C-alpha positions in Angstrom: 45.2 -6.1 73.2 41.5 -5.7 73.8 39.2 -7.8 71.7 35.5 -7.7 72.0 33.5 -10.8 71.5 29.9 -10.6 70.2 27.7 -13.3 71.5 24.4 -14.1 70.0 21.8 -16.2 71.6 19.3 -17.9 69.3 16.1 -19.1 70.8 15.0 -21.6 68.2 13.4 -24.1 70.5 9.6 -24.6 70.2 7.8 -23.9 73.5 6.6 -27.1 75.1 3.6 -25.3 76.6 2.5 -24.2 73.1 2.7 -27.7 71.7 0.8 -29.1 74.7 -2.0 -26.6 74.3 -2.3 -27.2 70.5 -2.2 -30.9 71.1 -5.1 -30.7 73.6 -7.1 -28.5 71.2 -6.4 -30.9 68.3 -7.4 -34.0 70.4 -10.6 -32.3 71.6 -11.5 -31.3 68.0 -10.8 -34.8 66.7 -12.9 -36.3 69.5 -15.8 -34.0 68.7 -15.6 -34.6 64.9 -15.1 -38.3 65.2 -17.3 -39.3 68.1 -20.3 -37.0 67.8 -23.5 -38.6 66.4 -25.7 -36.2 68.3 -24.2 -37.0 71.7 -22.9 -33.5 72.5 -26.0 -31.6 71.6 -28.2 -34.2 73.3 -27.2 -32.6 76.6 -29.2 -29.6 75.5 -31.7 -30.8 72.9 -32.4 -34.3 74.2 -33.3 -37.1 71.8 -33.9 -34.7 68.9 -30.1 -34.2 68.7 -29.7 -37.8 67.5 -32.0 -37.1 64.6 -30.6 -33.7 63.6 -26.8 -34.5 63.8 -25.7 -30.9 63.6 -22.0 -31.4 64.2 -22.0 -34.4 61.9 -23.5 -32.5 59.1 -21.2 -29.4 59.6 -18.1 -31.6 59.6 -19.1 -34.3 57.2 -16.2 -33.9 54.7 -13.7 -33.4 57.5 -14.8 -36.7 59.0 -14.0 -38.5 55.8 -10.7 -36.8 55.4 -9.8 -37.9 59.0 -10.7 -41.5 58.1 -14.0 -41.8 60.1 -16.6 -43.7 58.2 -20.0 -42.2 58.8 -22.3 -43.8 56.2 
């Protein structure tokens, strides 16, 4: 009697490396959106960046949705 057994291998685990990369991207984005009040562009534009607030204005609604008070 010869019976063949079919074996299936399911790879349903989420790759740890992918989660790590996405977590780092999320944390960096949250840092930029939440922290920046001209600090990032001040490296290039100097004191004028604190007046213009480019990232703050571009991400204004996202800041409120994330719970950051900005005004």
